[in-house]
Each structure stands twice: as structure tokens, then as C-alpha cells.
C-alpha positions as CSV (number, residue, x, y, z in Angstrom):
1,M,154.9,44.8,-72.7
2,K,152.8,46.9,-75.4
3,H,150.6,47.8,-72.6
4,T,154.0,49.0,-70.5
5,V,155.1,50.9,-73.7
6,R,151.6,52.3,-74.0
7,L,151.7,54.1,-70.4
8,L,155.0,55.2,-70.6
9,A,153.9,56.9,-73.9
10,L,150.9,58.1,-72.2
11,L,152.8,59.7,-69.1
12,L,155.3,61.5,-71.4
13,C,152.6,63.2,-73.5
14,G,151.2,64.5,-70.1
15,I,154.5,65.8,-69.1
16,L,154.9,67.6,-72.1
17,L,151.3,69.2,-72.0
18,L,152.3,70.3,-68.2
19,G,155.3,72.0,-69.8
20,L,153.2,73.7,-72.5
21,C,150.7,74.7,-70.2
22,A,153.4,76.4,-67.9
23,C,154.8,78.6,-70.9
24,G,153.6,82.2,-70.6
25,K,152.2,83.4,-74.1
26,K,153.3,87.3,-74.5
27,D,151.7,87.3,-78.1
28,P,148.3,87.6,-78.8
29,Q,146.7,84.1,-79.8
30,T,144.0,83.8,-82.5
31,P,140.7,83.3,-81.0
32,D,138.1,80.6,-81.4
33,T,135.3,82.3,-83.6
34,T,131.7,82.9,-82.7
35,E,128.7,83.8,-84.7
36,G,128.4,87.4,-85.7
37,G,125.7,89.1,-83.6
38,S,126.3,87.4,-80.4
39,V,128.1,88.9,-77.2
40,T,131.5,87.1,-76.7
41,D,132.6,86.4,-72.9
42,A,134.1,89.3,-71.1
43,P,138.1,89.3,-70.9
44,N,139.1,87.3,-67.9
45,S,142.0,89.3,-66.0
46,E,143.3,86.1,-64.5
47,E,143.8,84.6,-67.8
48,T,147.7,85.6,-67.6
49,T,150.8,83.2,-66.8
50,Q,153.8,84.1,-64.9
51,G,155.9,86.4,-66.6
52,E,153.6,88.1,-68.9
53,E,153.5,91.6,-69.3
54,K,150.5,92.9,-67.5
55,P,149.0,96.6,-66.7
56,S,149.9,98.1,-63.5
57,V,146.5,99.0,-62.4
58,P,145.8,98.3,-59.0
59,S,143.3,95.2,-58.4
60,D,141.0,97.1,-55.9
61,L,141.1,100.6,-57.8
62,K,137.3,101.7,-58.1
63,F,135.9,104.8,-59.2
64,D,132.4,104.9,-57.8
65,N,130.3,104.6,-61.0
66,A,132.1,107.4,-62.4
67,E,131.6,108.2,-66.1
68,F,134.3,107.9,-68.8
69,R,133.4,110.1,-71.5
70,I,134.6,109.9,-75.2
71,L,134.0,112.3,-77.7
72,A,134.4,111.5,-81.1
73,R,133.7,112.0,-85.0
74,N,130.4,110.7,-86.3
75,E,130.2,107.9,-88.8
76,S,129.6,110.5,-91.7
77,D,133.3,111.7,-91.1
78,Y,135.0,108.3,-89.7
79,Y,134.6,105.1,-88.0
80,N,133.5,105.4,-84.3
81,T,133.1,102.1,-83.0
82,E,136.6,100.9,-81.9
83,L,136.2,101.7,-78.1
84,Y,132.5,101.9,-77.4
85,M,130.0,99.4,-78.9
86,K,126.2,98.8,-77.6
87,A,125.2,95.3,-77.6
88,E,122.1,95.7,-79.8
89,D,124.3,97.3,-82.6
90,A,127.1,94.6,-82.3
91,K,127.4,93.0,-85.9
92,S,130.7,91.2,-86.0
93,E,133.0,89.5,-83.8
94,V,135.1,92.5,-83.3
95,D,132.0,94.6,-82.7
96,N,131.5,91.6,-79.9
97,A,135.2,92.2,-78.4
98,V,135.0,95.7,-78.3
99,Y,131.6,95.4,-76.4
100,S,133.0,92.8,-74.0
101,R,136.2,94.8,-73.4
102,Y,134.4,97.8,-72.3
103,K,131.7,96.3,-70.3
104,F,134.5,94.3,-68.4
105,I,136.2,97.6,-67.8
106,E,132.9,99.1,-66.4
107,E,132.6,96.5,-64.0
108,T,136.4,96.1,-62.6
109,L,136.9,99.9,-62.3
110,G,133.3,100.7,-61.2
111,V,132.8,103.1,-64.1
112,T,130.6,103.8,-66.9
113,F,131.0,104.3,-70.5
114,K,129.9,107.4,-72.8
115,M,130.4,108.4,-76.0
116,E,129.2,111.4,-78.0
117,T,130.0,111.9,-81.6
118,T,129.7,114.9,-83.6
119,T,131.6,116.4,-86.7
120,E,135.2,117.0,-87.0
121,S,134.3,120.9,-86.6
122,G,132.2,120.0,-83.6
123,I,135.1,118.6,-81.7
124,N,137.3,121.4,-82.6
125,N,134.7,123.8,-81.4
126,W,134.2,122.2,-77.9
127,M,138.2,121.7,-77.5
128,N,138.5,125.3,-78.4
129,V,136.1,126.4,-75.9
130,K,136.0,124.0,-73.0
131,S,139.2,121.8,-73.1
132,T,141.2,123.5,-70.3
133,V,138.0,125.0,-68.7
134,S,135.2,122.6,-68.3
135,G,134.1,121.0,-65.1
136,K,134.3,117.9,-63.9
137,D,130.8,116.9,-64.7
138,D,130.8,118.3,-68.4
139,T,134.3,117.2,-69.4
140,Y,135.1,114.6,-72.1
141,H,138.1,112.1,-70.8
142,L,139.2,111.4,-74.3
143,I,138.8,113.0,-77.8
144,A,139.2,110.4,-80.9
145,Q,139.9,112.7,-83.6
146,H,141.6,113.3,-87.4
147,G,145.7,112.9,-86.6
148,R,146.5,116.0,-88.2
149,T,143.9,117.8,-86.3
150,S,145.1,116.2,-83.1
151,V,148.8,117.5,-83.5
152,N,147.3,120.9,-83.9
153,Y,145.7,120.4,-80.3
154,A,149.0,119.9,-78.7
155,I,150.7,123.2,-80.4
156,N,147.8,125.2,-79.1
157,G,148.1,123.7,-75.4
158,L,144.4,121.9,-75.3
159,V,145.6,118.6,-74.3
160,G,147.4,117.3,-71.3
161,D,150.7,115.1,-71.0
162,W,150.3,111.3,-70.9
163,T,153.7,111.0,-69.4
164,Q,151.7,112.3,-66.2
165,L,149.1,109.3,-66.2
166,T,149.5,107.3,-62.9
167,Y,148.5,103.8,-64.3
168,T,149.5,104.4,-67.7
169,D,152.9,102.5,-69.2
170,L,153.5,104.1,-72.4
171,G,156.6,101.4,-72.7
172,A,154.0,98.7,-72.6
173,S,153.8,96.6,-75.8
174,W,150.1,97.3,-76.4
175,W,151.1,101.3,-77.1
176,S,152.7,101.9,-80.3
177,Q,156.5,102.4,-79.8
178,D,156.6,104.0,-82.7
179,A,154.2,106.7,-81.9
180,L,155.8,107.3,-78.7
181,K,159.0,108.0,-80.0
182,Q,157.9,109.8,-83.1
183,W,155.3,112.1,-80.7
184,R,157.4,112.6,-78.0
185,T,158.2,116.1,-77.8
186,P,162.0,117.4,-77.3
187,A,160.9,118.4,-73.5
188,G,159.8,114.7,-73.0
189,S,156.1,115.1,-73.1
190,V,153.8,113.1,-75.2
191,Y,150.5,115.0,-76.1
192,M,148.6,112.4,-78.2
193,M,149.1,108.6,-78.6
194,D,147.9,105.5,-80.5
195,G,148.2,101.6,-80.2
196,D,146.2,98.6,-79.5
197,M,143.5,100.4,-77.8
198,S,142.1,100.7,-81.4
199,Y,142.1,97.8,-83.8
200,L,141.9,100.2,-86.4
201,S,145.6,101.2,-86.0
202,V,145.9,98.3,-87.8
203,G,142.7,98.4,-89.9
204,Q,143.8,101.7,-91.1
205,A,147.3,100.5,-92.0
206,V,148.6,99.7,-95.5
207,G,149.0,96.2,-96.5
208,M,149.6,94.4,-99.8
209,F,146.6,92.7,-101.2
210,F,147.2,90.0,-104.0
211,N,145.1,87.9,-106.1
212,K,146.0,84.1,-105.9
213,T,143.7,83.3,-109.0
214,V,145.9,85.6,-111.2
215,L,149.3,84.6,-109.4
216,D,148.1,80.8,-110.0
217,S,147.6,81.6,-113.6
218,S,151.0,82.8,-113.9
219,G,152.5,79.7,-112.0
220,L,154.2,82.2,-109.4
221,E,154.4,81.4,-105.9
222,Y,152.4,83.9,-103.3
223,P,154.9,85.9,-101.5
224,Y,154.9,85.0,-97.8
225,Q,158.3,83.2,-97.8
226,L,159.7,86.5,-99.1
227,V,158.7,88.2,-96.0
228,D,159.7,85.7,-94.1
229,D,163.3,85.7,-95.4
230,G,163.3,89.8,-95.4
231,E,163.2,89.5,-99.5
232,W,160.1,91.3,-99.9
233,T,161.7,94.2,-101.9
234,Y,160.3,96.4,-104.4
235,E,162.8,94.8,-106.8
236,N,161.3,91.5,-106.2
237,F,157.9,93.1,-106.3
238,E,158.2,94.5,-109.4
239,S,159.6,91.2,-111.1
240,Y,156.2,89.9,-109.9
241,V,154.5,92.4,-111.5
242,K,156.0,92.7,-114.8
243,Q,155.7,89.0,-115.4
244,L,152.2,89.2,-114.4
245,N,151.7,92.0,-117.2
246,R,153.4,89.9,-119.6
247,D,151.1,87.1,-118.9
248,L,147.7,89.2,-118.4
249,D,145.8,89.9,-121.6
250,G,144.7,93.4,-121.1
251,D,143.3,96.0,-123.5
252,N,146.6,98.2,-122.8
253,T,144.2,101.7,-122.2
254,G,145.1,102.1,-118.7
255,N,141.7,102.3,-117.8
256,I,141.3,100.4,-114.4
257,K,137.4,99.6,-115.6
258,T,138.5,97.3,-118.5
259,D,142.4,96.8,-118.5
260,K,144.2,94.3,-116.7
261,T,147.3,95.0,-114.6
262,G,149.9,93.7,-112.5
263,Y,149.5,96.2,-110.0
264,A,146.9,99.1,-109.2
265,T,147.5,101.8,-106.4
266,H,145.5,104.8,-105.3
267,V,147.0,108.1,-105.0
268,W,147.0,108.2,-101.5
269,R,148.1,104.8,-100.8
270,G,151.4,103.2,-102.4
271,P,153.0,106.6,-103.3
272,M,152.6,107.7,-99.6
273,N,154.5,104.6,-98.3
274,V,157.7,105.2,-100.6
275,V,159.7,107.4,-97.8
276,Y,158.5,104.9,-95.1
277,S,160.1,101.7,-97.7
278,T,163.4,103.2,-97.3
279,G,163.2,103.2,-93.4
280,A,162.9,106.8,-93.5
281,R,160.7,109.5,-91.9
282,W,159.6,112.7,-92.7
283,L,160.9,114.0,-89.7
284,T,163.9,112.1,-88.0
285,V,163.4,112.2,-84.1
286,G,166.2,112.1,-82.0
287,E,167.0,112.4,-78.1
288,D,168.0,116.2,-78.7
289,E,166.5,117.4,-81.5
290,I,164.3,116.8,-84.6
291,T,165.5,117.4,-88.0
292,V,163.8,117.1,-91.5
293,V,164.9,114.0,-93.6
294,G,167.6,115.2,-96.1
295,K,166.2,114.1,-99.6
296,N,169.6,111.8,-99.9
297,D,169.1,110.2,-96.7
298,H,168.1,106.5,-96.7
299,N,168.5,106.7,-100.5
300,L,165.6,108.9,-100.6
301,T,165.9,110.1,-104.1
302,D,166.5,107.0,-105.7
303,A,163.6,105.2,-104.2
304,F,161.4,107.9,-105.1
305,D,162.7,107.9,-108.9
306,D,162.6,104.2,-108.9
307,Y,159.1,103.4,-107.7
308,F,157.3,106.3,-109.6
309,S,159.2,105.4,-113.2
310,F,157.8,101.6,-112.4
311,L,154.5,103.1,-111.7
312,A,154.6,105.2,-114.9
313,S,155.3,101.9,-117.1
314,D,154.0,99.3,-115.1
315,A,151.0,100.1,-113.0
316,I,147.8,102.0,-112.9
317,V,147.1,104.7,-110.8
318,V,143.7,105.6,-109.7
319,D,141.8,107.9,-107.4
320,N,138.9,106.2,-106.7
321,Y,139.2,103.2,-104.3
322,G,136.2,101.5,-105.4
323,D,137.3,101.1,-108.8
324,A,140.6,99.5,-107.6
325,Q,138.9,97.0,-105.1
326,A,136.3,96.3,-108.1
327,A,138.8,95.2,-110.6
328,F,140.9,93.4,-108.2
329,V,137.7,90.8,-107.0
330,A,137.2,90.7,-110.8
331,N,140.6,89.2,-111.2
332,R,141.9,91.9,-113.8
333,V,144.5,93.0,-110.6
334,A,146.7,91.1,-109.1
335,F,148.6,93.2,-106.4
336,Y,146.7,96.1,-105.1
337,D,147.8,98.2,-101.8
338,E,145.0,99.1,-99.4
339,I,144.3,99.5,-95.7
340,T,143.8,96.0,-94.2
341,L,140.2,96.7,-92.9
342,R,139.3,96.5,-96.9
343,A,139.5,92.7,-96.5
344,A,136.1,92.7,-95.0
345,D,134.8,94.0,-98.3
346,I,136.9,91.9,-100.4
347,K,136.2,88.4,-98.9
348,R,132.2,89.3,-99.6
349,E,133.1,88.7,-103.6
350,T,136.2,86.3,-103.4
351,R,138.1,84.4,-101.1
352,D,141.1,83.9,-103.6
353,F,143.2,86.7,-102.1
354,G,145.9,87.0,-99.5
355,L,147.7,89.7,-97.8
356,V,151.4,90.7,-97.0
357,P,152.8,93.7,-95.8
358,M,154.3,96.5,-98.0
359,P,157.8,95.8,-99.8
360,K,160.6,97.4,-98.7
361,Y,163.0,99.4,-100.6
362,K,166.3,97.2,-100.0
363,T,166.9,94.3,-98.0
364,D,169.0,96.4,-95.6
365,V,165.9,98.0,-94.3
366,D,165.0,96.3,-91.1
367,K,161.2,95.8,-91.6
368,N,158.6,96.1,-94.0
369,Y,157.4,99.8,-92.9
370,T,154.2,101.1,-93.4
371,F,152.1,103.9,-92.8
372,V,148.2,104.2,-91.2
373,N,146.1,106.4,-92.9
374,A,146.2,110.0,-91.1
375,A,142.3,110.2,-90.8
376,T,142.6,107.4,-88.4
377,N,141.5,108.4,-84.8
378,V,144.6,109.7,-82.9
379,F,143.8,109.9,-79.1
380,T,144.4,113.4,-76.9
381,I,143.2,114.0,-73.4
382,P,141.6,117.3,-73.1
383,K,144.0,119.5,-70.4
384,V,141.3,120.1,-67.8
385,V,141.0,116.1,-67.1
386,F,144.5,116.9,-65.5
387,N,143.2,119.4,-63.0
388,N,141.4,116.7,-61.1
389,A,143.3,113.6,-59.4
390,E,140.4,111.2,-59.7
391,S,139.4,112.2,-63.4
392,K,143.1,111.8,-64.3
393,D,143.6,108.3,-62.3
394,M,140.2,107.0,-64.1
395,T,141.3,108.0,-67.3
396,S,144.8,106.6,-66.9
397,A,143.2,103.3,-65.5
398,V,140.6,103.0,-68.4
399,L,143.1,103.5,-71.2
400,E,145.5,101.0,-69.9
401,Y,142.9,98.5,-69.6
402,L,141.7,99.3,-73.3
403,G,145.3,98.9,-74.6
404,Y,146.0,95.8,-72.6
405,Y,142.5,93.9,-73.7
406,G,142.8,95.6,-77.1
407,Q,146.1,93.4,-77.7
408,K,144.9,90.4,-76.0
409,D,141.4,90.0,-77.3
410,V,140.1,92.5,-79.7
411,L,143.3,92.7,-82.2
412,P,143.4,88.7,-82.7
413,T,139.7,88.8,-83.2
414,Y,140.2,91.6,-85.9
415,Y,142.9,89.5,-87.6
416,N,140.7,86.6,-87.7
417,E,137.3,88.4,-88.9
418,M,139.2,89.9,-91.6
419,L,140.7,86.7,-93.2
420,T,138.4,84.0,-92.5
421,Y,135.9,82.8,-95.0
422,G,133.2,80.5,-93.5
423,S,135.1,77.5,-91.5
424,M,138.4,78.4,-93.4
425,S,141.1,80.8,-92.1
426,D,143.9,82.2,-94.1
427,S,146.7,81.4,-91.6
428,K,149.4,83.0,-93.4
429,S,147.7,86.2,-94.2
430,I,146.4,86.3,-90.5
431,R,150.3,86.0,-89.7
432,M,151.0,88.4,-92.1
433,M,148.7,91.0,-90.5
434,G,150.6,90.7,-87.0
435,I,154.0,91.9,-89.0
436,I,152.1,94.8,-90.3
437,R,151.2,95.8,-87.1
438,D,154.5,95.4,-86.0
439,S,156.0,97.4,-88.5
440,V,153.3,100.8,-88.4
441,T,154.8,104.0,-88.6
442,F,153.4,107.1,-86.9
443,D,155.8,110.0,-88.6
444,L,155.6,113.0,-87.2
445,G,156.2,114.6,-90.5
446,Y,153.1,112.9,-91.7
447,Y,150.9,114.3,-89.5
448,L,152.6,117.6,-88.6
449,V,151.1,120.0,-91.6
450,N,151.2,123.5,-92.3
451,T,147.5,124.6,-93.0
452,S,148.6,128.0,-95.0
453,S,151.1,126.4,-97.3
454,K,150.6,127.5,-100.9
455,V,152.8,125.1,-102.5
456,G,151.5,121.9,-100.7
457,Q,152.4,119.7,-97.8
458,F,156.0,118.1,-97.6
459,C,154.8,114.7,-96.7
460,D,152.1,114.8,-99.7
461,I,155.3,114.7,-102.3
462,G,154.2,111.1,-103.2
463,N,150.6,112.1,-103.8
464,T,151.7,114.8,-106.0
465,I,153.8,112.8,-108.4
466,A,151.1,109.9,-108.8
467,N,148.3,112.6,-109.6
468,S,150.6,113.9,-112.4
469,I,151.4,110.3,-113.6
470,M,147.2,109.3,-113.4
471,N,146.5,112.5,-115.1
472,G,149.2,112.2,-117.6
473,Q,150.1,115.9,-117.6
474,G,152.2,118.2,-115.4
475,T,155.8,118.1,-114.7
476,D,155.4,117.9,-110.9
477,R,157.3,114.3,-111.2
478,E,160.8,115.3,-109.8
479,F,161.6,114.2,-106.1
480,T,164.4,116.7,-105.5
481,T,162.3,119.6,-107.2
482,L,159.2,119.2,-105.0
483,Y,161.4,118.5,-101.8
484,D,163.4,121.7,-102.5
485,Q,159.9,123.6,-103.1
486,R,158.2,122.2,-99.9
487,V,160.9,121.7,-97.1
488,S,160.2,125.3,-95.5
489,T,156.6,124.3,-95.0
490,L,157.6,121.7,-92.5
491,T,160.4,123.3,-90.8
492,S,158.1,126.6,-89.9
493,V,155.5,124.5,-88.4
494,L,158.3,122.0,-86.7
495,R,159.3,125.4,-84.6
496,D,155.9,125.3,-83.2
497,W,156.3,121.5,-82.2
498,N,160.0,121.9,-80.8
499,N,158.5,125.0,-78.5
500,L,156.3,122.7,-76.6
501,Q,157.3,121.8,-73.1
């Protein structure tokens, strides 16, 4: 009888396993880790299941060893290894994944990757001279440049329309749907794009790090459940910070190098996210028109007043990224908002930290929205590429594979590497990294700036108020006043964007 029962149990387990194997897995899965410095296996184009979202690139498409050329900023200006990495330069699992991805694309499409780097101004020089007139053999097919500069390329007619790419499905999940909505012109064109082709679209997104040791000392729960329940709001966040400030034995100087605090932020981090915490964007992009957000829309004035009053009374504001990080790993700061890429540095000093999305203003905001640092690479295609059908089709196919395998292989590796310490992984924070990815904003109003403005940029109001608080001087703390002073700087440059075809 026992033998019969055991056989039945084994049969049942086999049936269940078959059922699980047959299920399509749309979301990227966390990969097994590999030793840093070794090259991982190439992506497997057959590792898909029925019903899974896949690129629409024909399987027999080949380009006879054509060169796919990328122009990016050099290391002194920005990171440039998220698309291309030589095998001998790979020093991490993410590097290995990037290398394996582009080698797979080379073999699959019959292309050769080549990347050249220069300064931001060097890219501008090339774009101004050759982006519309270079020949097939001396052009670049993809430009990786500062986001605010990329907008100017579009306005000046130097780049082509991504909606004209044969094999690129901008509605696919590996392309940022927020970027697609925000950056589509009223005429329907898309001149710049971002998404899972670059893991830095998440790596440069801002999240909230918390120090587990400090929270433990106050008997506070880690805020993961609040995120899951839709309750990770500024009200609950501020409750954490106020209790931590009561418990921490600081010197009350407000000096980040000696004092202790429940919350530290940089002038370009938390203060910049206030608008997004409400669910708003500086520019509201509708189907028929683009409008500047009203100062009372989405409770915007209240949100700014509440956040900066809290900042002035209960937090430390800094203008040096390293100072805040040093205080955090030394257990003198409990919460610290920063780009997620900073986890790689933090974990060298401590394992007792976690990561959650940025708080939202109220529970009725649908997501814990966050912004991506404007310095992050935004991608454009020189207009000349569209003059040659083969170049356009090659670019389209390469981009689609970069996005698809970025989502499938590179991003999960990035999540895992940032939040794995030896053989231990912080599975809850890794899951939060995915939530951050799904909540990033690419607000057109954050990228569209008026370089001739004498009163500052509209989108930098939060930074202005934070600087005033940090320096303890100045009167630039009233959101409505700053809004009224600067709104015309955005409306003037918006006209140029609206005129794009």
C-alpha cells in the first residue's frame, strides 16, 4: 500500500512539473550568478515559450558583416559600457551579460559592433556637421548622449523618427512606455528613446536606500510591505524619519560628516522627485496637445510645501554625493535616496541595507514614480541612417534585439549583482528593483530646457528650494513664486517641440 501511494505521489509531482514547464514566463527571471570576469553564455533565441512576447525580427535576416557603429560619451563624461564591452574589459556579471548580448547579435544578424567615444561637445560637433550628410561608410547608427542634449538634436532636425524603423516595435515591453508617451511629438513622431537596451535606465533611476542596522535599533519594520500594500507614502516615510531622529543620538549640528539623521538627500535627488511623487509631470502630454502642469494640479503646491517643510526640520540636505553615502554606511543615516547603481559601492562597505522605491505623495497615486537622472544616455539615430534602407533595417533589428535581450538577460543580472553579497541575495530588494523599473518617468518637461533662461529651469524648482534650505539663506522656498517666475521659460521652448513633424 505504501509503495502504491508513493508511486501515485511521484506521478502527481511529474504532472505538476510538466504543467509548470509549459507556462510561459513573460517577466525576466533572476539568473544564476557567475564568477565576475568570466564571459557568460550567449543568449539563447530558442529559450522562449508559447505566448511569450518576442521580437518581430525575421530569423533569416542577415547583413553580410555590416558595421553597426555607436557614438557615445567617454568615461570622463559618463558611463559608456551598457551596450558594448570587450571581453578583456569585463569585470562583473553585468559586463559579461552585455558582452554576451552583443556577440550574440553579431552572430545572429551578421553584423559587427563598433563603438567610439568622445566628449559631449565632440558628439555635438559630429551631429551638427555630419548627422544629415555623412556617407554610408562613415556614419554612426546610434548616438548615446545626455538626455537634455538629445532633445536639442530632435528640435534641430538632426535625428530620425523611430516609428519608421521596420523591425522596432516601440509598443513592446522592453521599450519604456513612459518615454514613448512623453517623447512622442503631437505629429506622432518619436525622435529619441530609452528602455531595457540600457540597464542604466534603471541604474540611474532614483530609489530609497535604508540602513537595516539603524531601523533594527529602533524596532522598525523594513518598508517592503508598505510598498506592496500601496502605503509607502511620504506620510509614512516621514513617520519613520521622525521616530528615527528621536532615537538617534546625533550632535544636532546638521553636519552630515558628524551628525546622525533619519533622512539625508542630495539637492539633485529627493527634491527633484517631489513632482513625480504626486503622479504629475512638468509637461502633461495628451493625444492632441502638450500643456504645462498647473501649480495646483495633482496637489502640487501642497506636495512641495509639505516635503520641503519636512526637509528643513527633519533631514540633512547635501551637495556632495560621497558625504551622504559615507554617513549611510557608517550607520549615521537611516534613509538615503540615490540612483540604484550606487548599491555596487554601498555593498562594499556594508550588507545591512535594503532598497525600496521612492515614496509617493498620497495613496491614490497609482505608482511610486521616480525619475531617471537626466545625464543618463538617451538614444537617437542620425537622420542620415534613414536615407539608406539597409542601414535603417540593420539599425532597427539591432535595437530590437538590444532591448529584448536587455530585458531578458542583462537587467535581471543587474538586479542580482547590485543586491547580492557573496552567496547571499536580498530577494526582497531585488524585487523592489523591478518595481522601480516599472515606475520610472521620462518627463518631457525634465529634458526640455531653455538654455537662454536667466531665472533658472522650470524643472529644477526642487533643486533651487533644496539649495536654499541647505545653505540656510535665500528666500527661494515658495513653490508658487518659483513656478510663476519660471513657467514662461518652458512654454517658449515647448513651441519648438510642438512644431516638430
